[in-house]
C-alpha positions in Angstrom: 45.4 -11.0 22.6 45.4 -11.0 18.8 42.6 -13.5 18.8 40.5 -11.3 21.1 41.0 -8.3 18.9 40.2 -10.3 15.8 37.0 -11.7 17.4 35.9 -8.2 18.5 36.7 -6.8 15.0 34.6 -9.5 13.3 31.7 -9.0 15.8 31.8 -5.2 15.2 31.9 -5.7 11.5 28.9 -8.0 11.6 26.8 -5.7 13.8 27.9 -2.6 11.8 26.7 -4.2 8.5 23.5 -5.3 10.0 22.6 -1.7 11.1 23.1 -0.1 7.7 20.7 2.8 7.2 18.6 2.6 4.1 18.5 5.6 1.8 15.1 7.2 1.4 14.8 5.6 -2.1 15.6 2.2 -0.6 13.1 2.8 2.1 10.3 3.5 -0.4 11.4 0.5 -2.5 11.3 -1.7 0.6 7.8 -0.4 1.5 6.3 -1.2 -1.9 8.1 -4.5 -2.2 6.7 -5.5 1.3 3.2 -4.7 0.1 3.9 -6.6 -3.2 5.4 -9.7 -1.5 3.0 -9.9 1.5 5.8 -9.2 4.0 4.2 -7.1 6.8 7.1 -7.6 9.1 9.4 -6.0 6.5 6.8 -3.2 6.0 6.9 -2.4 9.8 10.7 -1.8 9.6 10.4 1.1 7.2 7.4 3.0 8.7 7.5 5.3 11.7 5.4 4.7 14.8 2.5 6.4 13.0 1.9 6.9 9.3 -0.8 8.9 7.5 -2.1 8.0 4.0 -3.8 10.8 2.1 -5.9 9.9 -0.9 -7.9 12.8 -2.2 -10.2 14.0 0.6 -9.5 10.9 2.7 -6.9 11.3 5.4 -6.2 8.0 7.1 -3.9 8.0 10.2 -2.5 4.7 11.3 -0.2 3.3 14.0 1.7 0.1 13.4 -1.2 -2.0 14.5 -3.9 -0.3 12.5 -1.8 -0.1 9.3 -1.9 -3.9 9.5 -5.7 -3.8 9.0 -5.2 -1.6 5.9 -2.5 -4.0 4.7 -4.8 -7.0 5.1 -7.6 -5.1 3.2 -5.2 -4.4 0.4 -3.9 -8.0 0.3 -7.3 -9.5 -0.3 -7.3 -7.9 -3.8 -4.0 -9.7 -4.7 -2.1 -6.6 -5.5 1.1 -6.2 -7.5 3.1 -3.0 -7.1 5.8 -1.7 -9.4 7.8 1.5 -8.8 8.1 3.2 -12.2 10.1 6.2 -11.0 11.6 7.6 -7.9 13.0 11.2 -7.5 14.4 12.6 -4.3 13.6 16.2 -3.3 14.9 18.1 -0.2 12.9 16.3 2.4 10.6 13.9 0.5 10.5 11.4 -2.4 8.1 11.5 -5.3 7.3 8.0 -6.5 5.4 6.9 -9.6 3.6 3.6 -8.7 1.8 1.1 -10.9 -0.7 -1.0 -8.9 -2.5 -4.0 -10.4 -5.2 -5.8 -8.5 -8.6 -7.5 -8.8 -10.6 -4.4 -7.7 -8.8 -2.1 -10.2 -9.5 -4.7 -13.0 -13.2 -4.7 -12.1 -13.2 -0.9 -12.1 -11.6 -0.9 -15.6 -8.4 0.8 -14.6 -5.8 -1.9 -14.2 -3.0 -1.0 -13.7 -3.8 2.1 -11.6 -0.9 4.5 -12.0 -0.3 7.4 -9.6 2.3 9.7 -8.1 2.8 9.8 -4.4 4.8 12.1 -2.2 6.5 10.2 0.6 7.6 12.0 3.8 10.0 10.8 6.5 10.9 11.3 10.1 14.1 9.7 11.3 14.5 7.9 7.9 11.1 6.2 8.4 8.0 6.8 6.3 5.5 9.0 8.1 3.2 10.1 5.3 2.1 9.0 1.8 0.2 11.7 -0.1 -1.3 10.6 -3.4 -0.8 13.5 -5.7 -2.3 12.6 -9.0 -3.4 9.6 -11.1 -2.0 8.9 -14.5 -4.4 8.0 -17.3 -7.3 6.9 -15.0 -10.7 6.9 -16.6 -12.8 8.1 -13.7 -16.0 7.9 -15.8 -15.5 4.1 -16.2 -14.4 3.7 -12.6 -17.4 5.5 -11.2 -19.9 3.7 -13.6 -18.5 0.3 -12.5 -18.5 1.2 -8.8 -22.0 2.7 -8.9 -23.4 -0.2 -10.8 -21.9 -2.6 -8.3 -23.1 -0.7 -5.3 -26.6 -0.3 -6.6 -26.8 -4.0 -7.6 -25.6 -5.1 -4.2 -28.0 -2.7 -2.4 -30.9 -4.1 -4.3 -30.0 -7.8 -4.5 -27.7 -8.5 -1.6 -28.3 -5.9 1.1 -26.3 -8.0 3.6 -23.1 -6.8 1.8 -24.2 -3.2 1.6 -21.4 -0.8 2.8 -18.6 -3.0 1.5 -17.2 -0.2 -0.6 -16.2 2.0 2.4 -15.2 -0.9 4.8 -11.4 -0.8 4.9 -11.1 -4.0 6.9 -10.2 -7.5 5.8 -13.9 -8.4 6.1 -14.8 -5.4 4.0 -12.4 -6.4 1.3 -13.7 -10.0 1.3 -17.2 -8.6 1.0 -16.0 -6.4 -1.9 -14.7 -9.5 -3.7 -18.0 -11.4 -3.0 -19.9 -8.4 -4.4 -17.8 -8.4 -7.6 -18.4 -12.2 -7.9 -22.1 -11.8 -7.4 -22.3 -8.9 -9.8 -20.3 -10.7 -12.6 -22.3 -13.9 -12.1 -25.8 -12.2 -12.4 -28.0 -13.4 -15.2 
């Protein structure tokens, strides 16, 4: 009888520890670490069935399958994410993020630093709303982007449209466009 109780206690303890709820700050940290490390399975554990990313005028709703396409797009640029600050409010988190990647480097704003408001449902992330960017030189950003887009439109029209294609193929075309632009004579 004692052995049965001991076994049930150990099993209960193991399962109880495995189901520990993450705090909201831990959830946000897990989300960005998953993007940083390339662990999509871990990312799926902290997002709700649907998630919306708001970036300026762009509102991008995703389910767990379609967020994978965005994740693949992002991964092509070899990103590195760092959480600079987290503060918890009543029903959301404000996070300050530093993101380095190949695209940002080309656009002369690497790292890209921004504040994001993170919303939750049932302790899972449901919405990321980019609030503001810190120290971004939009003039440089837009000049680089416009020069790249115009060069590709004129010299490599087969890649035209890459800048708005948020798929893995679009990201690979973006990298190819950067390579062609930087290699021009």
